[in-house]
Each structure stands twice: as structure tokens, then as C-alpha cells.
gemmi code that builds the backbone of each chain (N, CA, C; Angstrom):
import gemmi

chains = {
    "A": [
        ("ALA", (142.745, -64.401, 11.465), (141.476, -64.482, 10.694), (141.971, -64.946, 9.344)),
        ("GLN", (141.061, -65.484, 8.649), (141.252, -65.857, 7.389), (140.504, -64.943, 6.431)),
        ("LYS", (141.057, -64.815, 5.114), (140.354, -63.889, 4.184), (140.722, -64.582, 2.799)),
        ("VAL", (139.723, -64.407, 1.927), (139.830, -64.700, 0.629), (139.555, -63.478, -0.308)),
        ("THR", (140.331, -63.085, -1.264), (140.155, -62.096, -2.079), (139.945, -62.395, -3.575)),
        ("GLN", (138.844, -62.172, -4.150), (138.772, -62.299, -5.611), (138.458, -60.943, -6.063)),
        ("ALA", (139.574, -60.242, -6.670), (139.576, -58.965, -6.978), (138.642, -58.611, -8.234)),
        ("GLN", (138.400, -59.610, -9.163), (137.812, -59.465, -10.561), (136.254, -59.743, -10.050)),
        ("THR", (135.407, -58.596, -10.052), (134.136, -58.794, -9.868), (133.462, -59.345, -10.876)),
        ("GLU", (133.693, -58.884, -12.101), (133.034, -59.432, -13.245), (134.004, -59.444, -14.409)),
        ("ILE", (133.894, -60.530, -15.211), (134.642, -60.820, -16.435), (133.720, -61.295, -17.555)),
        ("SER", (134.072, -60.734, -18.707), (133.179, -61.027, -19.898), (134.080, -61.553, -20.897)),
        ("VAL", (133.883, -62.620, -21.534), (134.824, -63.122, -22.615), (133.824, -63.663, -23.759)),
        ("VAL", (134.474, -63.843, -24.859), (133.708, -64.419, -26.125), (134.047, -65.793, -26.191)),
        ("GLU", (132.872, -66.643, -26.558), (133.090, -68.190, -26.349), (134.431, -68.622, -27.199)),
        ("LYS", (135.066, -69.356, -26.606), (136.298, -70.226, -27.133), (137.506, -69.324, -26.637)),
        ("GLU", (137.348, -68.280, -25.979), (138.675, -67.697, -25.262), (138.968, -68.427, -23.999)),
        ("ASP", (140.184, -68.198, -23.668), (140.599, -68.761, -22.444), (140.457, -67.602, -21.308)),
        ("VAL", (140.161, -67.958, -20.107), (139.899, -67.064, -19.086), (140.415, -67.587, -17.827)),
        ("THR", (141.149, -66.703, -17.057), (141.598, -66.957, -15.617), (140.903, -66.217, -14.658)),
        ("LEU", (140.358, -66.797, -13.512), (139.902, -66.257, -12.369), (140.944, -66.334, -11.377)),
        ("ASP", (141.231, -65.157, -10.797), (142.126, -65.054, -9.775), (141.622, -65.235, -8.198)),
        ("CYS", (142.521, -65.789, -7.458), (142.151, -65.979, -6.041), (143.381, -65.867, -5.206)),
        ("VAL", (143.259, -64.781, -4.194), (144.321, -64.590, -3.245), (143.837, -64.966, -1.831)),
        ("TYR", (144.617, -65.617, -1.152), (144.132, -65.940, 0.305), (145.081, -65.515, 1.332)),
        ("GLU", (144.470, -65.389, 2.534), (145.416, -65.116, 3.627), (144.910, -66.021, 4.934)),
        ("THR", (146.026, -66.587, 5.442), (145.727, -67.563, 6.551), (147.131, -67.547, 7.389)),
        ("ARG", (147.106, -67.896, 8.514), (148.213, -68.162, 9.476), (148.203, -69.572, 9.643)),
        ("ASP", (147.447, -70.403, 9.310), (147.457, -71.859, 9.354), (148.564, -72.401, 8.536)),
        ("THR", (149.129, -73.417, 8.981), (150.311, -74.181, 8.265), (149.572, -75.178, 7.399)),
        ("THR", (148.388, -75.759, 7.973), (147.705, -76.728, 6.996), (146.186, -75.968, 6.640)),
        ("TYR", (145.973, -76.060, 5.442), (144.637, -75.480, 4.994), (144.425, -76.057, 3.666)),
        ("TYR", (143.012, -75.817, 3.240), (142.505, -76.389, 2.233), (141.878, -75.329, 1.392)),
        ("LEU", (141.900, -75.389, 0.190), (141.397, -74.433, -0.813), (140.283, -75.111, -1.788)),
        ("PHE", (139.377, -74.282, -2.127), (138.130, -74.871, -2.819), (137.906, -73.802, -3.989)),
        ("TRP", (137.220, -74.423, -5.177), (136.567, -73.625, -6.028), (135.080, -74.216, -6.206)),
        ("TYR", (134.132, -73.369, -6.261), (132.764, -73.605, -6.286), (132.133, -72.687, -7.604)),
        ("LYS", (131.270, -73.276, -8.266), (130.510, -72.579, -9.330), (129.029, -72.396, -8.868)),
        ("GLN", (128.582, -71.094, -9.050), (127.253, -71.084, -8.758), (126.389, -70.474, -10.126)),
        ("PRO", (125.836, -71.435, -10.808), (125.181, -70.842, -12.068), (123.751, -70.118, -11.835)),
        ("PRO", (123.237, -69.637, -12.814), (121.999, -68.661, -12.526), (120.857, -69.469, -11.808)),
        ("SER", (120.981, -70.762, -11.711), (120.000, -71.546, -10.931), (120.156, -71.384, -9.490)),
        ("GLY", (121.451, -71.011, -9.140), (121.655, -70.630, -7.665), (122.485, -71.716, -6.941)),
        ("GLU", (122.357, -72.989, -7.237), (123.062, -74.119, -6.399), (124.549, -74.051, -6.620)),
        ("LEU", (125.293, -74.009, -5.626), (126.699, -74.022, -5.506), (127.066, -75.495, -5.965)),
        ("VAL", (128.088, -75.416, -6.980), (128.593, -76.818, -7.251), (130.140, -76.835, -6.967)),
        ("PHE", (130.530, -77.857, -6.347), (131.961, -78.141, -5.978), (132.631, -78.517, -7.178)),
        ("LEU", (133.831, -78.003, -7.302), (134.781, -78.105, -8.453), (135.999, -78.788, -8.021)),
        ("ILE", (136.632, -78.193, -7.216), (137.881, -78.727, -6.608), (138.310, -78.635, -5.127)),
        ("ARG", (139.078, -79.430, -4.563), (139.641, -79.231, -3.268), (141.155, -79.489, -3.408)),
        ("ARG", (141.968, -78.560, -2.740), (143.298, -78.763, -2.647), (143.759, -78.559, -1.355)),
        ("ASN", (144.935, -79.468, -0.806), (145.342, -79.158, 0.239), (146.670, -78.246, 0.193)),
        ("SER", (147.159, -77.773, 1.290), (148.315, -76.841, 1.417), (149.614, -77.563, 0.977)),
        ("PHE", (149.681, -78.809, 1.063), (150.926, -79.593, 0.870), (151.059, -80.056, -0.542)),
        ("ASP", (149.982, -79.802, -1.167), (149.967, -80.199, -2.711), (149.898, -79.055, -3.580)),
        ("GLU", (151.189, -78.704, -4.145), (151.288, -77.570, -5.026), (151.209, -77.803, -6.468)),
        ("GLN", (150.959, -79.368, -6.821), (151.035, -79.682, -8.127), (149.576, -79.009, -8.790)),
        ("ASN", (149.882, -78.561, -10.092), (148.622, -77.970, -10.689), (147.836, -79.112, -11.150)),
        ("GLU", (146.576, -78.821, -11.440), (145.646, -79.916, -11.586), (144.944, -79.601, -12.899)),
        ("ILE", (144.652, -80.607, -13.667), (143.863, -80.184, -15.073), (142.712, -81.148, -15.100)),
        ("SER", (141.500, -80.769, -15.222), (140.294, -81.530, -15.410), (139.591, -81.247, -16.701)),
        ("GLY", (139.704, -81.827, -17.797), (139.095, -81.412, -19.009), (139.504, -79.871, -19.320)),
        ("ARG", (138.541, -79.054, -19.620), (138.931, -77.798, -19.887), (139.155, -76.738, -18.639)),
        ("TYR", (139.163, -77.425, -17.478), (139.575, -76.534, -16.207), (140.951, -76.854, -15.832)),
        ("SER", (141.583, -75.938, -15.264), (142.934, -76.152, -14.750), (143.095, -75.085, -13.459)),
        ("TRP", (143.833, -75.667, -12.534), (144.024, -74.779, -11.437), (145.654, -74.787, -11.128)),
        ("ASN", (146.039, -73.402, -10.822), (147.416, -73.101, -10.542), (147.489, -72.715, -9.072)),
        ("PHE", (148.130, -73.644, -8.092), (148.358, -73.293, -6.711), (149.716, -72.666, -6.605)),
        ("GLN", (149.818, -71.549, -6.003), (151.274, -71.019, -5.783), (151.251, -70.598, -4.338)),
        ("LYS", (151.845, -71.282, -3.443), (152.039, -70.929, -2.155), (152.690, -69.714, -1.955)),
        ("SER", (153.793, -69.434, -2.760), (154.706, -68.486, -2.497), (153.913, -67.128, -2.714)),
        ("THR", (152.906, -67.045, -3.414), (152.173, -65.747, -3.643), (150.772, -65.924, -3.108)),
        ("SER", (150.330, -67.096, -2.365), (149.128, -67.277, -1.761), (148.115, -67.128, -2.762)),
        ("SER", (148.288, -67.818, -3.860), (147.265, -67.798, -4.867), (146.723, -69.141, -5.459)),
        ("PHE", (145.546, -69.082, -5.812), (144.936, -70.392, -6.235), (143.984, -70.002, -7.516)),
        ("ASN", (144.548, -69.811, -8.604), (143.890, -69.251, -9.827), (143.243, -70.542, -10.620)),
        ("PHE", (142.200, -70.099, -11.184), (141.388, -71.068, -11.983), (141.310, -70.591, -13.575)),
        ("THR", (141.611, -71.646, -14.255), (141.688, -71.179, -15.668), (140.571, -72.149, -16.546)),
        ("ILE", (139.683, -71.583, -17.347), (139.009, -72.268, -18.341), (139.386, -72.045, -19.611)),
        ("THR", (139.591, -73.230, -20.189), (140.310, -73.076, -21.623), (139.057, -73.391, -22.587)),
        ("ALA", (139.172, -72.513, -23.790), (138.101, -72.659, -24.686), (136.676, -72.608, -23.967)),
        ("SER", (136.433, -71.387, -23.512), (135.147, -71.176, -22.691), (133.887, -71.402, -23.499)),
        ("GLN", (132.979, -71.767, -22.746), (131.670, -71.970, -23.590), (130.493, -71.297, -22.844)),
        ("VAL", (129.447, -71.029, -23.516), (128.358, -70.125, -22.913), (127.978, -70.889, -21.507)),
        ("VAL", (127.840, -72.048, -21.411), (127.451, -72.842, -20.230), (128.264, -72.588, -19.124)),
        ("ASP", (129.685, -72.068, -19.383), (130.304, -71.666, -18.141), (129.902, -70.445, -17.548)),
        ("SER", (129.055, -69.648, -18.074), (128.544, -68.332, -17.333), (128.040, -68.697, -16.059)),
        ("ALA", (128.556, -68.024, -15.044), (128.144, -68.405, -13.639), (129.060, -67.487, -12.718)),
        ("VAL", (128.724, -67.591, -11.522), (129.453, -66.872, -10.396), (130.474, -68.007, -10.040)),
        ("TYR", (131.707, -67.635, -9.916), (132.673, -68.716, -9.404), (133.351, -68.220, -8.040)),
        ("PHE", (133.320, -68.983, -6.944), (133.854, -68.762, -5.660), (135.027, -69.494, -5.427)),
        ("CYS", (135.969, -68.854, -4.809), (137.130, -69.574, -4.250), (136.948, -69.461, -2.606)),
        ("ALA", (137.367, -70.543, -2.036), (137.050, -70.738, -0.547), (138.107, -71.350, 0.070)),
        ("LEU", (138.192, -71.050, 1.387), (139.503, -71.658, 2.279), (138.823, -72.134, 3.604)),
        ("SER", (139.487, -73.203, 4.013), (139.377, -73.636, 5.504), (140.752, -73.926, 6.052)),
        ("GLY", (140.631, -73.695, 7.428), (142.140, -74.015, 8.014), (142.061, -75.132, 8.925)),
        ("GLN", (142.956, -75.033, 9.998), (143.199, -76.310, 10.837), (142.403, -76.201, 12.105)),
        ("ILE", (142.244, -77.141, 12.637), (141.346, -77.240, 13.852), (141.810, -76.414, 15.086)),
        ("SER", (143.169, -76.309, 15.421), (143.750, -75.571, 16.342), (143.382, -74.023, 16.190)),
        ("SER", (143.150, -73.515, 14.909), (142.775, -72.136, 14.815), (141.293, -71.801, 14.739)),
        ("GLY", (140.457, -72.982, 14.892), (139.098, -72.822, 15.003), (138.464, -72.678, 13.646)),
        ("SER", (139.083, -72.831, 12.640), (138.621, -72.558, 11.200), (138.538, -73.804, 10.354)),
        ("ALA", (138.699, -74.924, 11.044), (138.826, -76.078, 10.259), (137.427, -76.573, 9.736)),
        ("ARG", (136.264, -76.202, 10.259), (135.066, -76.913, 9.914), (134.132, -75.796, 9.274)),
        ("GLN", (134.679, -74.813, 8.714), (133.942, -73.813, 8.125), (134.675, -73.437, 6.736)),
        ("LEU", (133.877, -72.983, 5.824), (134.666, -72.416, 4.686), (134.456, -70.902, 4.522)),
        ("THR", (135.637, -70.242, 4.246), (135.575, -68.751, 4.238), (135.574, -68.602, 2.776)),
        ("PHE", (134.591, -67.768, 2.174), (134.289, -67.651, 0.741), (134.930, -66.124, 0.281)),
        ("GLY", (135.519, -66.136, -0.807), (135.531, -64.824, -1.446), (134.215, -64.140, -1.896)),
        ("SER", (134.192, -62.967, -2.485), (133.031, -62.288, -2.879), (132.530, -62.951, -4.267)),
        ("GLY", (133.375, -63.716, -4.927), (132.910, -64.278, -6.196), (133.406, -63.331, -7.377)),
        ("THR", (133.462, -64.129, -8.553), (133.598, -63.420, -9.850), (132.541, -63.849, -10.888)),
        ("GLN", (131.924, -62.938, -11.337), (130.683, -63.192, -12.278), (131.322, -63.325, -13.681)),
        ("LEU", (131.420, -64.551, -14.212), (131.784, -64.848, -15.598), (130.890, -64.869, -16.445)),
        ("THR", (130.869, -64.112, -17.531), (129.851, -63.955, -18.606), (130.493, -64.538, -20.058)),
        ("VAL", (130.175, -65.677, -20.592), (130.683, -66.118, -21.752), (129.641, -65.735, -22.913)),
        ("LEU", (129.979, -64.828, -23.845), (129.138, -64.472, -24.928), (129.324, -65.201, -26.093)),
        ("PRO", (128.266, -65.570, -26.767), (128.288, -66.440, -27.972), (128.892, -65.754, -29.160)),
    ],
    "B": [
        ("ASP", (121.414, -91.477, -5.934), (121.889, -90.771, -4.767), (121.315, -89.321, -4.891)),
        ("THR", (120.435, -88.962, -3.942), (119.939, -87.551, -4.006), (120.874, -86.669, -3.294)),
        ("GLY", (120.784, -85.355, -3.682), (121.536, -84.344, -3.134), (120.928, -83.799, -1.893)),
        ("VAL", (121.572, -82.519, -1.526), (121.042, -81.955, -0.319), (119.649, -81.259, -0.757)),
        ("SER", (118.646, -81.253, 0.044), (117.433, -80.581, -0.212), (117.093, -79.712, 0.865)),
        ("GLN", (116.362, -78.632, 0.431), (115.855, -77.545, 1.369), (114.398, -77.206, 1.050)),
        ("ASP", (113.802, -76.792, 2.265), (112.216, -76.499, 2.137), (112.102, -75.483, 3.135)),
        ("PRO", (111.294, -74.367, 2.756), (110.820, -74.161, 1.455), (112.010, -73.487, 0.553)),
        ("ARG", (111.738, -73.279, -0.804), (112.769, -72.556, -1.596), (112.599, -71.196, -1.422)),
        ("HIS", (111.430, -70.624, -1.272), (111.169, -69.201, -0.926), (110.246, -69.012, 0.139)),
        ("LYS", (110.490, -67.996, 0.781), (109.653, -67.548, 2.060), (109.537, -66.018, 1.997)),
        ("ILE", (108.407, -65.491, 2.092), (108.108, -64.074, 2.503), (107.342, -64.008, 3.620)),
        ("THR", (107.951, -63.002, 4.432), (107.467, -62.967, 5.632), (107.433, -61.488, 6.182)),
        ("LYS", (106.515, -61.144, 7.123), (106.462, -59.840, 7.645), (107.456, -59.673, 8.979)),
        ("ARG", (108.057, -58.614, 9.093), (109.077, -58.136, 10.044), (108.173, -58.586, 11.349)),
        ("GLY", (108.955, -59.391, 12.172), (108.529, -59.766, 13.503), (108.017, -61.140, 13.518)),
        ("GLN", (107.787, -61.683, 12.365), (107.331, -63.026, 12.403), (108.443, -64.149, 12.590)),
        ("ASN", (108.078, -65.193, 13.032), (109.127, -66.336, 13.039), (109.030, -67.325, 11.815)),
        ("VAL", (110.279, -67.698, 11.346), (110.268, -68.665, 10.122), (111.161, -69.703, 10.635)),
        ("THR", (110.940, -70.883, 9.893), (111.777, -72.071, 10.078), (112.039, -72.708, 8.871)),
        ("PHE", (113.304, -73.066, 8.549), (113.730, -73.802, 7.200), (114.261, -75.033, 7.645)),
        ("ARG", (113.984, -76.029, 6.652), (114.507, -77.371, 6.905), (115.611, -77.631, 5.980)),
        ("CYS", (116.503, -78.523, 6.214), (117.529, -79.069, 5.364), (117.703, -80.608, 5.458)),
        ("ASP", (117.660, -81.219, 4.512), (117.843, -82.695, 4.418), (119.340, -82.958, 3.794)),
        ("PRO", (120.183, -83.271, 4.400), (121.502, -83.480, 3.860), (121.668, -84.919, 3.221)),
        ("ILE", (122.618, -85.142, 2.346), (122.963, -86.334, 1.720), (122.944, -87.447, 2.767)),
        ("SER", (122.348, -88.628, 2.682), (121.923, -89.510, 3.513), (123.196, -89.877, 4.527)),
        ("GLU", (124.363, -90.187, 3.856), (125.346, -90.836, 4.730), (126.422, -89.773, 5.302)),
        ("HIS", (125.998, -88.545, 5.045), (126.936, -87.371, 5.377), (126.618, -87.189, 6.928)),
        ("ASN", (127.662, -87.068, 7.792), (127.537, -86.855, 9.229), (127.743, -85.434, 9.380)),
        ("ARG", (128.191, -84.504, 8.461), (128.376, -83.163, 8.859), (127.447, -82.296, 8.096)),
        ("LEU", (126.827, -81.171, 8.812), (125.836, -80.421, 8.174), (126.204, -78.828, 8.618)),
        ("TYR", (126.032, -78.086, 7.525), (126.422, -76.586, 7.894), (125.245, -75.802, 7.278)),
        ("TRP", (125.259, -74.563, 7.871), (124.299, -73.474, 7.415), (125.142, -72.326, 7.128)),
        ("TYR", (124.913, -71.751, 5.942), (125.566, -70.497, 5.507), (124.276, -69.423, 5.106)),
        ("ARG", (124.785, -68.273, 5.159), (123.847, -67.139, 4.552), (124.489, -66.419, 3.585)),
        ("GLN", (123.875, -66.089, 2.571), (124.400, -65.382, 1.313), (123.468, -64.300, 0.937)),
        ("THR", (124.113, -63.153, 0.932), (123.439, -61.891, 0.399), (123.792, -61.452, -0.910)),
        ("LEU", (123.073, -60.672, -1.640), (123.339, -60.258, -2.966), (124.739, -59.805, -3.282)),
        ("GLY", (125.387, -60.443, -4.154), (126.857, -59.994, -4.473), (127.834, -60.297, -3.582)),
        ("GLN", (127.534, -61.224, -2.644), (128.528, -61.646, -1.759), (128.712, -63.270, -1.673)),
        ("GLY", (129.859, -63.829, -1.264), (130.011, -65.204, -0.958), (129.214, -65.726, 0.226)),
        ("PRO", (129.048, -66.904, 0.383), (128.281, -67.394, 1.707), (129.015, -67.119, 2.860)),
        ("GLU", (128.352, -66.841, 3.952), (128.951, -66.661, 5.164), (128.577, -67.799, 6.155)),
        ("PHE", (129.442, -68.420, 6.796), (129.253, -69.458, 7.796), (128.403, -68.913, 8.971)),
        ("LEU", (127.387, -69.833, 9.192), (126.509, -69.535, 10.335), (126.781, -70.780, 11.375)),
        ("THR", (126.645, -71.895, 11.203), (126.780, -72.925, 12.169), (127.222, -74.397, 11.578)),
        ("TYR", (127.565, -75.098, 12.331), (127.946, -76.575, 11.909), (127.620, -77.441, 12.952)),
        ("PHE", (127.216, -78.697, 12.392), (126.795, -79.861, 13.247), (127.628, -81.145, 12.684)),
        ("GLN", (128.139, -81.898, 13.776), (128.666, -83.184, 13.470), (127.770, -84.189, 14.225)),
        ("ASN", (126.992, -84.966, 13.233), (125.856, -85.681, 13.707), (124.889, -84.834, 14.440)),
        ("GLU", (124.566, -85.126, 15.605), (123.432, -84.278, 16.223), (124.162, -83.122, 17.005)),
        ("ALA", (125.471, -82.949, 17.194), (125.986, -82.054, 18.006), (126.351, -80.826, 17.304)),
        ("GLN", (125.916, -79.692, 17.787), (126.218, -78.300, 17.138), (127.622, -77.936, 17.738)),
        ("LEU", (128.602, -77.911, 16.932), (129.886, -77.702, 17.372), (130.436, -76.312, 17.160)),
        ("GLU", (129.900, -75.649, 16.130), (130.418, -74.214, 16.091), (129.247, -73.414, 15.689)),
        ("LYS", (129.480, -72.136, 16.179), (128.481, -71.120, 15.883), (129.169, -69.904, 15.476)),
        ("SER", (128.816, -69.117, 14.378), (129.406, -67.953, 13.951), (128.839, -66.837, 14.881)),
        ("ARG", (129.717, -65.610, 15.023), (129.038, -64.498, 15.711), (127.861, -63.973, 14.896)),
        ("LEU", (127.796, -64.226, 13.611), (126.552, -63.844, 12.948), (125.399, -64.345, 13.416)),
        ("LEU", (125.288, -65.535, 14.211), (124.132, -66.101, 14.604), (123.797, -65.438, 15.861)),
        ("SER", (122.877, -64.554, 15.760), (122.383, -63.784, 16.904), (121.357, -64.682, 17.812)),
        ("ASP", (120.942, -64.193, 18.882), (120.195, -64.916, 19.852), (118.718, -65.271, 19.168)),
        ("ARG", (118.552, -64.514, 18.012), (117.129, -64.802, 17.425), (117.214, -66.133, 16.521)),
        ("PHE", (118.469, -66.407, 16.231), (118.627, -67.723, 15.338), (118.909, -68.912, 16.149)),
        ("SER", (118.168, -70.013, 15.855), (118.415, -71.278, 16.572), (118.486, -72.492, 15.348)),
        ("ALA", (119.458, -73.257, 15.620), (119.410, -74.549, 14.788), (119.389, -75.667, 15.280)),
        ("GLU", (118.840, -76.745, 14.964), (118.822, -78.105, 15.632), (119.002, -79.123, 14.470)),
        ("ARG", (119.618, -80.188, 15.073), (119.695, -81.440, 14.136), (119.287, -82.620, 15.012)),
        ("PRO", (118.172, -82.825, 15.532), (117.883, -83.773, 16.612), (118.142, -85.170, 16.307)),
        ("LYS", (118.192, -85.705, 15.306), (118.629, -87.153, 15.187), (119.883, -87.327, 14.368)),
        ("GLY", (120.539, -86.123, 14.079), (121.730, -86.357, 13.253), (121.410, -86.609, 11.811)),
        ("SER", (120.116, -86.264, 11.518), (119.859, -86.443, 10.100), (119.435, -85.012, 9.523)),
        ("PHE", (118.020, -84.774, 9.460), (117.727, -83.378, 8.811), (118.097, -82.291, 9.923)),
        ("SER", (117.998, -81.120, 9.400), (118.230, -79.980, 10.565), (117.289, -78.943, 10.179)),
        ("THR", (116.979, -78.115, 11.200), (116.155, -76.905, 10.976), (116.741, -75.586, 11.519)),
        ("LEU", (116.496, -74.446, 10.873), (116.987, -73.277, 11.181), (115.849, -72.398, 11.448)),
        ("GLU", (115.718, -71.811, 12.588), (114.609, -71.060, 12.982), (115.133, -69.534, 13.122)),
        ("ILE", (114.406, -68.613, 12.630), (114.769, -67.241, 13.042), (113.566, -66.593, 13.674)),
        ("GLN", (113.709, -66.085, 14.905), (112.584, -65.391, 15.570), (112.633, -63.984, 15.314)),
        ("ARG", (111.280, -63.394, 15.343), (111.185, -61.900, 15.319), (112.068, -61.397, 14.076)),
        ("THR", (111.881, -61.757, 12.983), (112.587, -61.449, 11.688), (112.618, -59.937, 11.701)),
        ("GLU", (113.771, -59.597, 10.934), (114.146, -58.192, 10.604), (114.434, -58.134, 9.168)),
        ("GLN", (114.403, -56.891, 8.702), (114.672, -56.832, 7.202), (116.066, -57.234, 6.882)),
        ("GLY", (116.986, -56.940, 7.774), (118.374, -57.443, 7.579), (118.533, -58.879, 7.568)),
        ("ASP", (117.459, -59.640, 7.826), (117.692, -61.000, 7.718), (117.265, -61.732, 6.375)),
        ("SER", (116.884, -60.790, 5.393), (116.673, -61.008, 4.096), (117.883, -61.494, 3.376)),
        ("ALA", (117.857, -62.835, 2.858), (119.103, -63.350, 2.314), (118.693, -64.714, 1.786)),
        ("MET", (119.781, -65.367, 1.200), (119.544, -66.730, 0.982), (120.263, -67.764, 1.969)),
        ("TYR", (119.484, -68.587, 2.547), (120.092, -69.480, 3.555), (120.330, -70.856, 2.813)),
        ("LEU", (121.584, -71.097, 2.951), (122.198, -72.450, 2.342), (122.416, -73.455, 3.166)),
        ("CYS", (122.131, -74.530, 3.026), (122.607, -75.738, 3.789), (123.602, -76.513, 3.020)),
        ("ALA", (124.717, -77.327, 3.582), (125.535, -78.116, 3.020), (125.905, -79.195, 3.942)),
        ("SER", (126.409, -80.197, 3.305), (126.730, -81.404, 4.129), (127.983, -82.054, 3.538)),
        ("SER", (128.710, -82.689, 4.426), (129.921, -83.363, 4.030), (130.163, -84.616, 4.703)),
        ("LEU", (131.095, -85.411, 4.382), (131.469, -86.904, 4.992), (132.712, -86.668, 5.483)),
        ("GLY", (133.111, -86.990, 6.839), (134.297, -86.867, 7.452), (134.483, -86.826, 8.711)),
        ("ILE", (135.561, -87.014, 9.363), (135.942, -86.778, 10.742), (137.043, -85.860, 10.996)),
        ("GLY", (138.023, -85.986, 10.219), (139.101, -85.086, 10.279), (139.138, -83.896, 9.448)),
        ("ALA", (139.828, -84.049, 8.388), (140.117, -82.721, 7.628), (138.801, -82.391, 7.010)),
        ("LEU", (138.711, -81.020, 6.664), (137.305, -80.635, 6.080), (137.406, -81.286, 4.687)),
        ("ASN", (136.370, -82.092, 4.273), (136.104, -82.440, 2.865), (135.145, -81.452, 2.224)),
        ("GLU", (135.067, -81.667, 0.859), (134.253, -80.854, 0.166), (132.719, -80.963, 0.734)),
        ("GLN", (132.264, -79.743, 0.663), (130.775, -79.654, 1.105), (129.868, -79.538, -0.198)),
        ("TYR", (128.744, -80.216, 0.048), (127.746, -80.194, -0.921), (126.501, -79.249, -0.610)),
        ("PHE", (126.169, -78.461, -1.502), (125.286, -77.472, -1.057), (123.829, -77.706, -1.748)),
        ("GLY", (122.886, -77.386, -0.921), (121.318, -77.476, -1.417), (121.299, -76.199, -2.214)),
        ("PRO", (119.843, -76.345, -2.737), (119.445, -74.999, -3.648), (119.204, -73.668, -2.869)),
        ("GLY", (119.158, -73.888, -1.454), (118.914, -72.659, -0.745), (117.530, -72.338, -0.495)),
        ("THR", (117.233, -71.511, 0.599), (116.020, -70.804, 0.760), (116.195, -69.436, 0.804)),
        ("ARG", (115.288, -68.821, -0.045), (115.267, -67.256, -0.199), (114.353, -66.699, 0.799)),
        ("LEU", (114.816, -65.961, 1.594), (113.875, -65.295, 2.505), (113.890, -63.865, 2.179)),
        ("THR", (112.614, -63.254, 2.270), (112.367, -61.966, 2.055), (111.522, -61.440, 3.187)),
        ("VAL", (112.001, -60.323, 3.940), (111.230, -59.801, 5.133), (110.728, -58.642, 4.702)),
        ("THR", (109.543, -58.427, 4.651), (108.692, -57.120, 4.253), (108.587, -56.298, 5.498)),
    ],
}
model = gemmi.Model(1)
for chain_id, residues in chains.items():
    chain = gemmi.Chain(chain_id)
    for i, (resn, *xyz) in enumerate(residues, 1):
        res = gemmi.Residue()
        res.name, res.seqid = resn, gemmi.SeqId(i, " ")
        for name, pos in zip(("N", "CA", "C"), xyz):
            atom = gemmi.Atom()
            atom.name, atom.element = name, gemmi.Element(name[0])
            atom.pos, atom.b_iso = gemmi.Position(*pos), 0.0
            res.add_atom(atom)
        chain.add_residue(res)
    model.add_chain(chain)
structure = gemmi.Structure()
structure.add_model(model)
structure.setup_entities()
């Protein structure tokens, strides 16, 4: 069975602070994919990033960066110089390989509510 | 390019009634997914279509739930004899691909309230 844990239920920061959202996953698959989605107050899930298990390079996209560490089964997400518009619920998700029956669905964590105060 | 659309956006129904939701995926996407999200939780997978074939169903999908994608384009999700526990946001997503799971693009959801 696959599992994604986002231990931080809520985080509150002041604008321009950096913030890291933690994600820890469990899977027995050797090939898997990790995702981050953003769910703003409007409710629609927005895709942010997809990373496969063979690519451990960190990625940076503007103010967003992701740190994938296979040794600790973590895929953390950092927002640099946070802005009020970053306020949302952020979900980490996992999909596995076809042989385990988990390739065609996303297993989501319970999400982290980020509030950025002006 | 329009995104995934869902109709209706909100539905209030009385316990025991049947409801049907519609999802229109991104036009070139061959894969379509249904998820359910309750307050304070992440989405939970319900079912998956590749073209018109329903290839996977979660154990969450009881016999009262049925989904179709008749021509490999739009999809419907029907809940029969609704129960208060069915109250949730029902999300549809679509993606393009054959092999590995590509990123899924989500619609705005249908919020169901069963009274």
C-alpha cells in the first residue's frame, strides 16, 4: 500500500518569509512518481510539479523549489519570499508502477494549509 | 485550450435521491479520473477510464456508484440512493498518456450536499 504523510496541517508565515512544506511517502514500488498540487480558496487543484523516482535532482522554478531525497523518502517543497497569493492548501501525491496496481491513480496526503500574512 | 469542466458546480439533494454529475475533460486527453474529497482531506481515487474503458475502480466505489464514459469523451458519475456520507466534493481530472502516469489536470469539482 502507498501512503503520503504531510505532518504539517497548518503553517502561517509573514509575507517575504521562506517556507518549506514537508512530504514523506511510503511505497514498495521501485518506480514511482511524486507530485505537488496547489488548491487555492477557489477550490481547483493546480498542478505544480511531477518528479520520477530516478531523478533526484532538485528543481527550481521561480520562487518554488523542490528537494527530493530518496534516502529519507521525502519530497519537500520550498517557497522563497512568500506572497499573500501563495495562501492555499498544498498537496503532495504519489503514483506507483503498473505491476502494483497503483500506476493509474494518485495517492494524496492530507494537505498543508499555508497562510501568508501581509 | 479549455480546461476540465464539471457540471453542476453545486448539488443539494435529499437522502435517497439519485444524482448525476458530468465531466468534460481536456479535449485531447485519453485518460479520465474521478476523485472524492471531504473537508480537510486530500482527494481519494474513485475510478479511472482510458478512452471509453473503465480500467480501475476503488473499493470506495460502492454498488450505488456508477461511472461511464460512453464515447471516450465526457464522463458521468451517478450516485443512487444517496446517503449523508456521500456529501463531498467530487473531482474529475484528465491526462494524456499511455504508459507512465502523467500529470493530471483537475476540474473545479461538484460539491454534493445530502440533507
